C-alpha positions in Angstrom: -13.9 7.3 -16.3 -12.1 4.8 -14.1 -10.2 5.9 -11.1 -6.5 5.3 -11.3 -4.4 4.6 -8.2 -0.8 5.9 -8.0 2.0 5.3 -5.6 4.8 7.8 -4.9 8.0 7.5 -2.9 9.1 10.4 -0.8 12.6 10.1 0.7 13.2 11.2 4.3 16.6 12.7 5.1 16.8 13.9 8.7 13.9 16.4 9.1 13.5 16.9 5.4 11.3 15.0 2.9 12.1 15.1 -0.8 10.8 13.4 -4.0 12.7 10.1 -4.3 12.6 10.5 -8.1 10.9 7.2 -8.8 7.3 6.2 -8.6 6.8 2.4 -8.4 3.9 0.7 -10.2 1.4 -0.6 -7.6 1.5 -3.9 -9.4 5.2 -4.2 -8.3 3.8 -5.1 -4.9 1.4 -7.8 -6.0 -1.7 -5.8 -5.1 -0.6 -4.9 -1.6 0.3 -1.5 -0.3 3.6 -1.5 1.7 3.0 -0.8 5.4 5.0 1.2 7.9 8.1 -1.0 8.8 8.2 -2.9 5.4 11.5 -3.1 3.7 11.7 -2.5 0.0 14.7 -3.3 -2.3 15.0 -1.5 -5.5 17.0 -3.6 -8.0 19.4 -1.5 -10.2 22.1 -2.5 -12.5 24.8 -0.6 -10.6 23.7 -1.8 -7.2 20.6 -2.3 -5.2 19.0 0.3 -2.9 17.3 -0.6 0.4 14.4 1.4 1.9 12.1 1.2 4.9 8.6 2.7 4.9 8.3 5.1 7.8 4.9 6.8 7.0 2.0 6.5 4.6 0.1 9.6 3.4 -3.0 9.2 1.3 -4.2 11.8 -1.2 -7.9 11.1 -1.7 -9.5 14.5 -2.4 -8.5 14.7 -6.1 -9.1 12.5 -9.1 -5.6 11.1 -8.8 -5.8 8.8 -5.8 -2.2 8.5 -4.5 -0.5 6.7 -1.7 2.7 8.6 -0.7 5.1 6.3 1.0 7.7 8.2 3.1 10.8 6.0 3.0 14.3 6.2 4.4 17.4 4.5 3.1 18.6 1.5 5.1 21.6 -0.7 5.0 20.8 -3.9 3.2 21.2 -7.4 4.5 23.3 -10.0 2.7 20.1 -11.6 1.4 18.8 -8.3 0.0 22.2 -7.7 -1.8 22.0 -11.0 -3.7 21.7 -10.4 -7.5 18.3 -11.1 -9.0 16.9 -10.9 -12.5 16.4 -7.3 -13.2 14.1 -5.8 -15.8 15.8 -4.8 -19.0 
């Protein structure tokens, strides 16, 4: 049985961390795992959301290998706000 790698976003709000309610596909990052300090833009039809990775936590003891990316919301730059082709 092949191992599968998962990526999960956890949203940091002050001293609290909660499930960000979306788990990106690792392929969305072109085979790279976002590092602390990286900015991520999530493209949505109603408006884009900006995040910065503040911590990475790896779950390696179970059969579900997971990279938990702790992110915080950030204000987006003008370039990040530009519309792009979104998935349908």
